[in-house]
KEVO-44459 format. One record per residue (C-alpha): residue in one letter; x, y, z; residue number from 0. Coordinates in pm, whole numbers. Each point is the difference from the previous one (the first is absolute). Example, Ala and Ser with C-alpha at 12.3 -4.5 7.8 and 13.67 -1.06 7.14 Angstrom:
residu:px:py:pz:num
a:1230:-450:780:0
s:137:344:-66:1
***
This chain:
residu:px:py:pz:num
m:11749:8654:6884:0
a:-312:16:-215:1
p:86:49:-424:2
n:-90:317:-88:3
s:132:243:-312:4
l:136:336:-47:5
e:-321:85:-180:6
l:-200:-91:307:7
p:178:70:295:8
i:-133:-69:378:9
k:-119:333:99:10
a:100:107:364:11
r:-44:372:147:12
r:299:154:162:13
n:-124:54:321:14
d:-60:-392:38:15
e:263:-231:94:16
f:21:-366:-189:17
y:130:-336:-15:18
i:96:-260:-231:19
s:60:-380:105:20
a:141:-199:-223:21
y:-26:-384:15:22
i:361:-170:-85:23
e:2:-404:-73:24
l:325:-169:-69:25
f:63:-316:-247:26
c:169:-275:9:27
m:263:152:274:28
n:2:-134:330:29
s:276:189:149:30
i:31:319:-238:31
e:-5:363:243:32
a:-154:266:-211:33
v:10:375:75:34
s:-277:257:-102:35
q:26:323:-65:36
w:-259:265:-156:37
a:58:255:-235:38
i:-272:366:-104:39
t:78:175:-283:40
n:-167:299:-164:41
c:-186:-68:-276:42
t:-190:344:-64:43
t:251:28:-309:44
n:203:-266:-126:45
c:56:-249:329:46
s:361:125:29:47
s:-24:189:335:48
s:88:-243:273:49
i:-143:120:358:50
s:230:-48:294:51
l:-167:-164:296:52
n:154:58:350:53
r:-175:-88:335:54
p:-260:-103:131:55
i:-41:-117:-297:56
i:150:-366:-4:57
t:78:-152:-381:58
t:139:-345:69:59
l:-304:-194:173:60
s:-291:-182:-238:61
e:-219:303:46:62
i:24:352:-18:63
h:-155:326:203:64
i:-8:335:-168:65
p:-39:284:230:66
a:-284:267:-29:67
k:139:319:-230:68
k:331:-207:-62:69
l:-70:31:-377:70
e:-102:272:-189:71
y:-257:3:-251:72
g:105:-208:-342:73
i:-53:-377:-122:74
y:265:-218:160:75
e:155:-335:-99:76
v:43:-236:313:77
k:232:-276:-37:78
l:77:-288:225:79
t:295:-228:-105:80
v:106:-307:181:81
s:379:-157:-55:82
s:156:-337:179:83
v:294:66:186:84
n:152:-289:-87:85
i:-7:57:-394:86
p:-66:348:-83:87
i:-87:-24:-326:88
v:-303:-175:137:89
t:-274:256:43:90
a:-394:81:-55:91
s:-146:329:-5:92
a:-407:139:0:93
v:-110:338:-95:94
g:-285:233:76:95
y:-104:369:-55:96
i:-167:206:197:97
e:-87:364:-56:98
i:-17:256:254:99
i:-262:259:12:100
p:-112:324:148:101
t:-226:-77:334:102
g:-183:349:-76:103
i:62:307:161:104
m:-275:121:263:105
a:-123:337:-84:106
n:-102:127:330:107
l:-136:405:10:108
v:-22:-32:383:109
s:179:-243:273:110
n:-77:-375:-23:111
g:-192:37:-327:112
t:-300:114:171:113
s:-335:-45:-225:114
m:-209:292:126:115
i:57:259:269:116
t:-239:279:127:117
h:125:383:-1:118
d:-96:348:104:119
p:-62:235:-288:120
q:200:275:214:121
q:324:-185:34:122
y:248:-71:-260:123
l:24:-364:-166:124
t:361:-126:-127:125
l:41:-306:-207:126
d:320:-149:-25:127
p:57:-271:-230:128
g:404:49:51:129
r:5:-46:355:130
f:-265:-278:50:131
s:20:-220:-309:132
e:175:-354:62:133
d:255:-151:-214:134
p:6:-392:104:135
d:296:-104:-182:136
e:227:295:135:137
k:76:102:345:138
e:-206:282:-40:139
f:-214:226:-270:140
n:246:222:-178:141
s:-225:306:-87:142
i:246:169:-254:143
k:-35:-275:-263:144
w:-349:46:-48:145
n:-245:246:-226:146
y:-333:84:182:147
t:-305:121:-153:148
h:-309:78:257:149
y:-371:-30:-56:150
c:-317:77:150:151
r:-346:-38:-38:152
i:-331:37:237:153
h:-94:-382:88:154
g:-326:-158:-114:155
v:18:232:-335:156
s:-60:-254:-331:157
v:291:-40:-189:158
i:-90:-21:-450:159
a:-135:-298:-55:160
g:231:-264:-142:161
s:322:166:147:162
s:264:-181:107:163
v:162:239:247:164
l:-134:143:312:165
m:155:328:-67:166
n:85:188:-297:167
d:213:293:-128:168
n:-219:269:145:169
d:-17:-147:313:170
e:374:67:49:171
i:41:290:320:172
s:227:218:-240:173
s:-235:2:-256:174
p:-167:345:-83:175
n:-343:-225:-54:176
c:20:-182:326:177
s:-347:29:173:178
c:84:-192:317:179
f:68:300:255:180
a:38:372:-20:181
g:280:100:146:182
q:396:37:36:183
f:193:-317:21:184
s:401:6:-2:185
s:237:-335:-79:186
t:376:-44:38:187
e:189:4:-333:188
s:-13:-355:-53:189
r:-385:1:56:190
s:83:-287:273:191
s:-217:183:241:192
v:-321:227:-50:193
t:-115:260:257:194
i:-400:111:-4:195
m:-80:346:120:196
a:-213:21:308:197
n:-381:100:-101:198
s:84:-177:-373:199
l:-241:-286:49:200
v:-373:14:34:201
a:-163:-169:332:202
n:-206:-278:-18:203
r:173:-119:-315:204
t:223:-315:-43:205
y:260:80:-233:206
q:254:-335:-195:207
f:350:109:-31:208
m:248:-216:-257:209
v:358:23:-24:210
n:179:-148:-351:211
m:347:-84:82:212
t:206:-95:-316:213
h:415:-99:69:214
r:184:203:-164:215
a:273:-274:-117:216
n:-219:-239:-110:217
p:-353:158:-131:218
y:-166:-353:11:219
l:6:3:437:220
q:-310:225:60:221
a:-208:3:345:222
s:-300:153:95:223
g:-154:85:347:224
y:-332:147:70:225
l:-185:142:354:226
l:-311:125:23:227
v:-91:297:248:228
k:-287:46:202:229
v:-38:390:29:230
e:-216:81:338:231
n:-21:290:206:232
a:168:-101:265:233
r:299:15:191:234
s:205:-347:-40:235
q:329:-134:17:236
k:186:-233:-276:237
v:-57:-377:103:238
a:262:-239:-132:239
v:-151:-359:-57:240
g:190:-281:-171:241
c:42:-410:12:242
v:211:-103:288:243
i:149:-288:-206:244
a:34:210:-329:245
t:146:-286:-228:246
m:-377:-103:77:247
c:-182:321:-175:248
s:180:33:-357:249
r:-118:320:-154:250
k:-133:37:-352:251
g:-123:296:-161:252
e:-271:102:280:253
f:-62:-246:196:254
q:208:-263:222:255
y:-19:-365:-65:256
i:-100:-216:220:257
n:-7:-391:35:258
p:-331:-152:137:259
n:208:-286:191:260
t:182:275:216:261
e:-117:197:262:262
l:21:396:-57:263
a:223:187:288:264
l:-40:376:16:265
f:166:274:227:266
s:-79:350:-10:267
s:125:325:211:268
l:8:386:-45:269
v:258:135:-190:270
n:44:305:208:271
q:-103:-129:350:272
t:-233:316:207:273
g:-12:-136:346:274
l:-383:-62:-12:275
q:-160:-277:127:276
n:-138:-190:-318:277
n:-279:-275:-23:278
i:90:-264:-270:279
t:-275:-128:-232:280
w:84:-257:-289:281
n:-288:-12:-294:282
v:-8:-256:-268:283
y:-165:74:-331:284
l:-68:-257:-274:285
g:49:145:-381:286
m:-187:-55:-291:287
m:109:153:-377:288
n:-225:275:-143:289
s:95:-29:-371:290
s:-119:341:-58:291
s:230:201:187:292
d:247:-305:34:293
t:5:53:330:294
q:-111:-225:302:295
n:-343:30:192:296
w:84:-67:364:297
s:-244:-117:278:298
l:113:-37:361:299
f:17:-349:119:300
t:-280:-12:301:301
e:100:-341:169:302
m:312:114:145:303
d:-72:-14:359:304
d:-182:-329:-65:305
y:381:-191:-118:306
r:157:182:259:307
d:320:-201:127:308
i:-102:-204:-255:309
w:57:155:-306:310
f:112:314:101:311
f:267:99:302:312
g:107:347:102:313
a:-334:204:-136:314
n:82:238:258:315
r:381:11:-19:316
s:254:141:-202:317
h:93:-358:-144:318
f:-265:-190:-160:319
t:-32:-388:-132:320
a:-286:-107:-272:321
t:52:-383:0:322
n:-36:-226:-353:323
e:-299:-85:147:324
l:-174:296:-127:325
f:130:-8:-384:326
l:-66:-360:-2:327
t:-380:51:81:328
y:-15:285:-209:329
r:162:-176:-263:330
n:-213:227:-275:331
i:128:330:119:332
k:308:122:-182:333
f:66:332:173:334
w:31:101:358:335
r:51:304:140:336
f:166:60:383:337
e:-46:304:151:338
v:82:167:340:339
v:-149:266:194:340
y:202:205:252:341
m:-232:189:199:342
s:100:263:287:343
m:-218:260:157:344
t:109:277:-266:345
e:101:-251:-295:346
k:-94:-220:-249:347
s:214:-212:-149:348
s:16:-293:-288:349
s:179:-204:-282:350
a:-54:-294:-106:351
l:183:-266:-242:352
h:-184:-184:-324:353
f:33:-340:-87:354
e:-54:-216:-261:355
i:-41:-394:15:356
n:331:-183:-185:357
q:-130:-269:-185:358
p:212:-308:14:359
p:153:-178:-308:360
k:-261:-193:-230:361
s:-71:-279:-313:362
g:324:-196:64:363
i:56:-370:91:364
c:273:-210:189:365
s:69:-400:-44:366
i:241:-197:163:367
t:216:-364:-143:368
p:31:-230:95:369
s:-324:-110:144:370
n:150:-233:264:371
g:363:-76:167:372
t:152:-36:309:373
i:189:300:241:374
t:305:-19:-231:375
t:-184:96:-321:376
k:75:288:-179:377
f:-354:175:-68:378
t:-45:281:-300:379
v:-282:258:81:380
i:-61:240:-282:381
c:-235:275:-40:382
k:-151:149:-294:383
n:-173:298:-127:384
w:-53:164:340:385
i:-74:391:-113:386
d:-53:307:247:387
q:1:364:-105:388
d:289:24:235:389
g:243:-231:-110:390
i:68:-338:171:391
k:248:17:315:392
d:67:-345:111:393
y:-192:-367:50:394
s:32:-173:305:395
f:-78:-361:107:396
y:-180:-152:307:397
v:-118:-340:98:398
r:-252:-134:247:399
t:128:-176:254:400
q:-140:-182:330:401
i:179:73:307:402
e:-37:-302:241:403
a:155:109:342:404
f:81:-271:238:405
l:185:167:275:406
s:205:-263:195:407
l:105:136:373:408
m:149:-354:138:409
v:-236:-267:-10:410
l:-352:168:-53:411
a:-141:205:-350:412
w:-281:212:-182:413
t:-62:30:-348:414
t:-155:278:-207:415
h:-66:19:-364:416
v:48:347:-141:417
e:-25:75:-405:418
q:238:316:-97:419
r:181:95:-322:420
v:364:-49:-107:421
i:157:203:-198:422
l:243:-190:-227:423
g:194:367:-178:424
s:-86:246:-247:425
t:137:85:-336:426
i:-46:321:-279:427
s:-6:-258:-254:428
s:-291:-196:-109:429
v:193:-328:24:430
f:77:-121:301:431
e:137:-326:163:432
l:-28:-161:356:433
l:-60:-295:233:434
l:-289:-96:170:435
p:-78:-158:303:436
v:-163:-306:42:437
g:-391:-11:-85:438
s:-275:-79:258:439
g:-270:-294:-64:440
n:-8:-294:-157:441
a:131:185:-331:442
s:227:169:147:443
l:-148:313:-139:444
v:209:338:-8:445
n:-193:321:-63:446
v:268:309:-138:447
i:-134:358:40:448
v:134:241:-245:449
q:4:360:101:450
i:-8:251:-306:451
r:56:325:137:452
d:45:326:-231:453
q:216:345:38:454
l:-199:156:239:455
n:-44:-333:233:456
s:-327:-93:-89:457
v:-7:-369:50:458
t:-250:-309:-180:459
e:47:-350:38:460
a:4:-295:-214:461
n:-93:-380:70:462
i:199:-236:-142:463
s:-130:-356:-79:464
a:137:-262:293:465
v:324:-202:-44:466
s:81:-303:180:467
v:297:3:225:468
v:88:-329:178:469
l:250:-59:275:470
t:200:-321:-1:471
r:197:-96:296:472
t:289:-70:-178:473
n:13:403:-135:474
i:54:73:408:475
d:201:-286:69:476
s:248:86:-266:477
f:-24:360:68:478
i:123:-75:374:479
k:256:-258:-118:480
a:170:304:-212:481
i:-21:259:256:482
k:213:-243:229:483
i:280:-71:-245:484
s:-15:382:-143:485
s:288:115:207:486
t:235:-290:-143:487
v:-148:-101:-337:488
p:-132:238:-297:489
s:-396:-95:-3:490
k:-195:-63:-337:491
h:-343:19:206:492
p:-220:232:-176:493
l:-87:189:280:494
v:326:49:169:495
e:114:143:-349:496
l:-224:242:-14:497
l:59:109:306:498
s:347:21:-74:499
k:-78:295:-269:500
n:-71:239:284:501
n:-308:132:-204:502
s:-246:142:267:503
v:-262:-132:-193:504
l:95:-342:-55:505
t:91:-49:367:506
g:-345:138:102:507
q:-179:-182:-227:508
v:218:-381:121:509
i:-5:136:406:510
t:-401:62:-77:511
t:-54:-322:-151:512
v:235:-195:252:513
s:-119:84:312:514
q:-367:-3:-110:515
v:109:-388:-33:516
l:191:25:331:517
n:-236:121:189:518
e:-300:-231:-97:519
m:235:-306:66:520
n:91:175:366:521
t:-358:-2:53:522
e:-33:-354:-85:523
i:276:-119:187:524
i:-119:170:333:525
r:-309:-95:-82:526
l:149:-401:17:527
g:197:104:288:528
i:-296:105:205:529
q:-198:-316:-86:530
n:249:-198:135:531
i:167:216:277:532
a:-293:-109:251:533
s:145:-383:-58:534
i:372:57:-38:535
f:101:-177:382:536
v:-188:-325:-142:537
s:106:21:-339:538
p:223:-356:-99:539
l:309:-17:57:540
g:213:188:-322:541
s:-301:194:-73:542
r:160:257:-219:543
e:-328:287:0:544
i:156:248:217:545
p:361:-40:-169:546
m:-132:49:-283:547
y:-193:312:90:548
i:306:147:122:549
q:244:-79:-300:550
q:-280:138:-275:551
l:-2:335:206:552
n:375:-10:-41:553
d:4:-60:-356:554
d:-250:260:-54:555
a:139:287:255:556
s:335:-123:-250:557
v:-199:96:-301:558
r:-143:342:131:559
e:332:122:111:560
y:159:-57:-324:561
l:-327:174:-176:562
m:55:285:238:563
k:343:46:-80:564
s:-66:-2:-353:565
m:-224:323:27:566
n:215:158:260:567
d:251:209:-231:568
l:-298:97:-307:569
t:-67:358:6:570
t:-345:143:40:571
t:-94:180:-349:572
t:-357:74:-71:573
w:-307:-5:230:574
n:-135:-342:-164:575
n:344:-113:51:576
i:19:98:386:577
l:-345:-211:7:578
l:102:-267:-153:579
q:313:-30:229:580
a:-217:85:327:581
s:-253:-253:-96:582
s:261:-286:-69:583
i:168:69:319:584
a:-356:12:194:585
l:-80:-357:-179:586
l:352:-115:58:587
t:-26:79:403:588
h:-349:-154:32:589
a:131:-293:191:590
i:165:110:304:591
n:80:-315:152:592
e:220:-49:-344:593
l:248:358:36:594
t:340:-41:138:595
r:171:300:139:596
d:161:90:-294:597
t:-312:20:-223:598
c:-220:181:271:599
m:372:271:-32:600
l:-42:22:-340:601
a:-355:27:-83:602
s:-3:287:324:603
s:231:214:-147:604
k:-105:-2:-383:605
c:-398:46:135:606
r:129:300:203:607
d:176:133:-305:608
m:-273:-54:-203:609
a:-277:217:288:610
l:270:266:12:611
t:-47:31:-379:612
l:-336:-34:-42:613
k:-17:323:317:614
s:213:157:-194:615
m:-210:-31:-323:616
a:-317:11:129:617
r:-144:292:-127:618
m:52:-122:-381:619
v:-247:-296:-21:620
s:-296:-23:79:621
s:-162:-135:345:622
d:-84:-333:-131:623
d:360:-59:-126:624
v:130:118:344:625
k:-237:-283:162:626
k:88:-286:-191:627
i:379:53:67:628
g:-70:105:332:629
n:-212:-313:34:630
q:286:-234:-98:631
l:264:171:226:632
i:-193:23:298:633
q:-43:-395:-46:634
c:388:-34:-31:635
a:24:168:302:636
t:-237:-195:221:637
n:132:-325:-181:638
v:395:27:122:639
l:-78:137:326:640
s:-235:-255:99:641
a:256:-256:-187:642
v:277:102:185:643
n:-188:-13:333:644
v:-122:-365:-36:645
p:304:-210:117:646
l:38:246:282:647
q:-335:-36:93:648
q:20:-354:-16:649
r:-308:24:-256:650
g:223:-241:-265:651
a:290:-216:-99:652
i:343:188:-14:653
l:162:-40:-389:654
e:270:-213:-64:655
l:173:284:-151:656
d:-44:236:280:657
l:109:-309:274:658
n:312:-35:-240:659
r:102:387:-10:660
s:-19:37:326:661
s:243:-266:75:662
a:231:148:-207:663
t:-10:315:143:664
a:61:25:355:665
n:218:325:34:666
d:-290:265:0:667
y:-187:-253:238:668
d:254:5:297:669
d:71:370:-24:670
d:-360:88:98:671
m:-25:-49:363:672
y:-360:184:63:673
l:-171:-205:-271:674
n:181:-365:158:675
l:-146:98:320:676
n:-373:24:-133:677
l:25:-356:-168:678
n:-2:-224:293:679
g:-277:-289:-31:680
i:-192:174:-278:681
f:146:-192:-331:682
m:-133:-330:-83:683
k:321:-198:85:684
e:134:186:274:685
n:320:-233:38:686
e:122:48:-341:687
p:209:292:-102:688
s:-102:-3:-331:689
y:-323:70:82:690
e:39:288:234:691
r:286:145:-289:692
n:-323:-35:-245:693
f:-252:152:269:694
y:288:342:46:695
h:35:31:-395:696
q:-373:-40:-76:697
k:-50:288:298:698
r:220:188:-141:699
t:-153:-38:-366:700
a:-347:78:161:701
n:134:300:141:702
i:128:139:-320:703
i:-307:-82:-193:704
a:-202:125:256:705
k:122:393:-88:706
q:40:-97:-360:707
v:-390:-94:-8:708
a:-85:361:245:709
e:191:157:-290:710
t:-193:-142:-263:711
l:-342:19:141:712
e:42:378:111:713
a:81:72:-369:714
i:-292:-214:-182:715
a:-215:217:291:716
v:140:333:-140:717
a:-103:-127:-358:718
f:-311:-122:71:719
n:-65:323:159:720
v:55:224:-259:721
h:-300:-145:-204:722
l:-250:37:339:723
n:-238:247:99:724
v:-167:53:302:725
g:-242:-244:69:726
q:179:-312:-273:727
n:149:-270:119:728
t:229:-296:-139:729
t:-28:-342:77:730
v:259:-314:-77:731
n:-170:-330:79:732
t:177:-286:-94:733
t:83:-351:157:734
s:366:177:177:735
v:-144:315:109:736
f:-256:244:22:737
t:35:358:28:738
s:-191:305:0:739
l:68:415:-43:740
e:-211:246:71:741
k:42:353:-47:742
t:-244:184:256:743
l:-2:266:271:744
v:131:-32:319:745
s:-384:108:158:746
s:-90:-333:-194:747
l:224:-194:216:748
s:-179:69:383:749
n:-145:-355:122:750
k:81:-153:-355:751
r:-31:-381:-55:752
i:178:-139:-273:753
s:-79:-357:-114:754
p:272:-73:-232:755
l:-106:-343:-39:756
g:-193:-302:186:757
s:37:5:323:758
a:280:256:41:759
q:-73:378:148:760
i:140:297:92:761
h:-120:231:206:762
i:131:398:29:763
p:-88:222:298:764
l:-249:302:4:765
s:307:209:45:766
s:364:62:-133:767
n:284:213:-22:768
l:-115:113:-393:769
t:-164:315:-121:770
e:-341:-108:-102:771
s:68:216:-358:772
d:249:-218:-133:773
t:19:-239:-263:774
v:139:-323:102:775
s:30:-388:-200:776
v:-73:-270:250:777
w:152:-327:-98:778
s:-122:-326:149:779
m:150:-343:-96:780
i:-58:-356:114:781
q:285:-285:-56:782
p:-30:-344:52:783
l:324:-57:185:784
a:62:261:259:785
v:419:86:32:786
v:218:-156:313:787
s:26:171:260:788
a:285:182:82:789
t:11:-204:331:790
p:-126:-316:-128:791
g:5:-166:345:792
q:-213:232:178:793
v:-296:75:-264:794
n:-153:-275:-205:795
t:-105:119:-310:796
s:47:-338:-227:797
l:-399:-54:-43:798
s:-118:355:-33:799
t:-72:198:-293:800
m:168:320:-83:801
i:-215:332:-16:802
s:160:365:-6:803
l:-166:313:5:804
s:213:317:-160:805
i:-146:393:6:806
l:190:147:-300:807
d:38:388:-102:808
s:-8:76:-350:809
h:367:-81:-71:810
g:-63:-386:154:811
k:200:108:340:812
e:-154:-183:247:813
i:-195:242:290:814
s:31:-100:326:815
i:-334:15:180:816
h:43:63:397:817
t:-292:-154:188:818
d:-25:-84:377:819
n:-103:-300:220:820
e:-380:107:4:821
h:-4:34:-360:822
p:232:-305:-143:823
i:9:-104:-337:824
e:-151:-350:-55:825
f:140:-274:-210:826
f:-222:-313:-31:827
i:239:-280:-183:828
p:-143:-258:-125:829
r:169:-339:82:830
d:146:-218:-266:831
p:-309:-181:-108:832
n:233:-348:-28:833
l:-11:54:357:834
i:-177:-370:137:835
v:-266:197:226:836
p:-133:-252:279:837
r:-283:-178:-46:838
m:-352:171:227:839
a:-78:-259:300:840
l:-361:-44:135:841
y:-116:104:313:842
n:-322:62:135:843
v:-48:302:159:844
t:-413:21:14:845
l:-120:155:324:846
i:141:-69:283:847
h:-189:15:362:848
d:259:-85:198:849
a:124:313:207:850
k:295:-93:74:851
h:142:-131:-337:852
q:-159:255:-277:853
f:226:-79:-252:854
y:211:-224:-245:855
f:318:13:51:856
h:286:-41:-285:857
l:371:13:9:858
i:255:158:-215:859
n:347:-45:22:860
i:224:317:-116:861
t:335:-103:179:862
q:249:107:-224:863
s:364:-227:32:864
n:169:349:-88:865
v:-154:263:279:866
n:77:299:-304:867
l:-235:-156:-191:868
t:-395:61:3:869
v:-327:-92:-161:870
s:-301:111:-98:871
l:-366:-196:62:872
h:-244:-17:-232:873
i:-306:-177:140:874
e:-274:-92:-207:875
m:-342:-134:123:876
r:-286:-150:-267:877
p:-357:-76:239:878
r:-202:-216:-183:879
n:-281:202:91:880
r:80:337:-182:881
s:-292:202:175:882
l:134:-93:417:883
n:242:253:188:884
y:310:-90:171:885
l:217:186:229:886
m:368:-96:-12:887
v:288:75:304:888
f:366:-68:47:889
k:292:12:230:890
f:318:-39:-57:891
d:199:-255:227:892
g:-265:-92:213:893
q:-377:-79:-27:894
p:-244:281:-42:895
q:-280:56:232:896
l:-345:223:-44:897
n:-328:25:219:898
t:-157:243:236:899
l:290:-30:225:900
i:301:-71:-157:901
n:160:158:-318:902
n:353:-140:-64:903
i:41:35:-380:904
d:237:177:-207:905
d:-261:85:-281:906
w:-357:-122:-172:907
s:-210:71:-280:908
l:-356:-84:-120:909
l:-42:-222:-295:910
c:-357:179:-134:911
s:-181:-171:-299:912
s:-97:294:-141:913
n:439:81:-90:914
i:66:-346:-92:915
s:235:-65:-312:916
d:-185:-74:-349:917
d:203:-325:21:918
g:-199:-78:330:919
i:335:20:253:920
h:-42:242:255:921
k:440:116:44:922
y:222:146:255:923
f:335:108:-10:924
i:270:39:286:925
n:351:243:-114:926
n:327:-146:93:927
n:44:299:210:928
r:-233:-148:278:929
t:134:-354:-29:930
a:334:83:64:931
k:192:-153:302:932
h:-320:-255:39:933
r:-37:-381:11:934
f:-341:-71:-91:935
v:-310:152:-46:936
i:-353:-141:101:937
i:-325:96:-173:938
g:-353:-52:157:939
f:-275:-1:-228:940
r:-380:68:102:941
e:-370:-37:-185:942
l:-203:302:103:943
n:-372:-34:56:944
t:-245:240:-76:945
t:1:228:346:946
e:381:54:-15:947
i:56:115:-317:948
***
């Protein structure tokens, strides 16, 4: 805990959860067992009132999480005491102080805090802050605890020069001098609701109403609410408009606060549905302050059509979204109005929300010490002098890291470099201790980024001077050795000690740091293995390349399993804590050839639980936060799904831990007769029962993980869907998975061709069983390895990538699409890029004048040892002269014949120069339905002359 004082406590709003972590070091005690105990005391008066902490608060770890609304307003002492179990008199303690402050009442005169409405003067107008106001610090707003004073003025009339208030006593509705309107009004006894009678307001005039609310027991608690009423001589309905994610639109005075780095999602609806068909239009206005009238001059943003489906989505629907590109492009605009207009044959209604850009924290600095170290060095970041009118909420710490993917599946691999940010933790304190991953480049430099967030979630970033973090082989070798003996002998290795503290932040940092090193080592040993594999059968006797490679995989697999078990029991608390754990597991599971079954199961279960948490709380955080966490969880889910299928597809070595555990647990295997029947001939060493048992356990685990991954992805889809409007999509593009989720209308699916990545394609037919006006989400995904078939002896998927398509409803549930043989859904599944493609053969197919031999033929053997397996053919032909044209014919199980008298072929194709691909290749595809039950195919090529075209 960072030091602070009773006079200068850290401030936290009652509606916010907060998390405190302590770094505990034990000195000169090799075998001491220590226990932790947190205590919280109310210090508002004299620090004598102890607070009872019950579940879900855990008080016996090195960290403590206080849920929102747990503590009442006031100042609290938070104390951690660490005691020795062996020597009870040996204790140490640390103390910090927290002040719980009000979040702030949102005084709303109408529902959702709408800023402006249109009003028919012949209708009455009800202003009801007692009903519509919100208290974020309580379950619901208690109207009887407040006094209400209502004001009104004609909008646009100049205020008194130098006045610090928008309205004065003469503007009070109950004042005899109120000149706002002539007519009667009524109110409840408490004035929590006021109704202005019909014909009291003048048409073509805009009024501003305000309510001041004062807490009866605590006069220091006050709130004000505002509403503009535009009076028009036309029938109208009340339109409710508000923010989809209420926490992203904090109310302050006349305006909602919006952060320029987040998108704005709004919803609207008629308060009283009339059944009439309405056309909906959203308009955006820019506001400039008019100092003479203390109001804003609004001008219409005239470029909406230019940025439709780029910055703006849903411009003619009840839900509307403006991306952050709007606010980032127009940084000089401080005020914004978003207006929705409902228009029918007889009515026109509108409402609007007014926004002010929330300025981020400024003027501070952050520094880090020491300037160099290793992966076991404790670095300290100190942030000073950051100021914000709303107060500082927390500090989050990231590093930039480069992820190198070297996916090894059997003997081939490919590499990809992706730079991404990795979170290392967050704190409400301005001092933070952390472990750093190994740096990059010759100087091994690491760049730490600090995000400073104010109480209304506006963020600024500070880049700290780079520090050098180096790795010695001893660091990892000693860690591996410590893990191997930790089950029998207490280890003093610093990383093992940190993991033993059950501290989610420290554990996340250790896993992030170690996983990065393991991933780089995995890349290197695979690279070396690939270089040596070609000559492995002529290597000198006693060569150890492959045994060393396998041993390294097994050692690293043990480390990853140990790390995963360290994280398994940690609770997920704040959003940043969930992001830390999700990104840590994504890194941990990155090398899929080093994941044991236990690692896969633990990671899959953990990521599923976090995905369900993400789903349940998606409406409470920004789209950016949901995407960050969802991105990591998708990687986790697809990593473990690929990993558990690697041995089943015979695309990687069977890990020693898995094989040993299979040998020790034969009973379950013997009981499953159905699965046993499907094992024959598909494991690596079919005559060894241990491999057969391992296949059984691997297959059973794969089935469980497949179900968990489906639950994980469904939950993430629901969370993503909350933040998507029609026409929007979100994409995750990493080295382990590509996925895209797009919200669209069913009508746009007709004949839709989706190209997720590379040569992969999905073609949806012209018609389906869905209603065209329905809104659906289209989720496409590509993974590097297909899951093993339920009947592996009949379907060969070991060299295939995996592509999937789901159509989801608004609840994230899959919708069945019914098509027919005439209009199928087509999938173009790319092969594994590691598959060795035969080199092209050179043939002379120049003009032939022999009437009996008009083609040059090529035979392809497609005979399969298993009659249930089928293959597809991808035929490629590169002409040396791209301007020439060719005729291709083929026939199964015989030689094709084609001339003026004989037509004995199965199919033909013109290879025209006008249709050749950019790389100069003609391509032709024969699917596996056509090749089934055939032994060979003979292909004939013929160059065409000008008269034959």
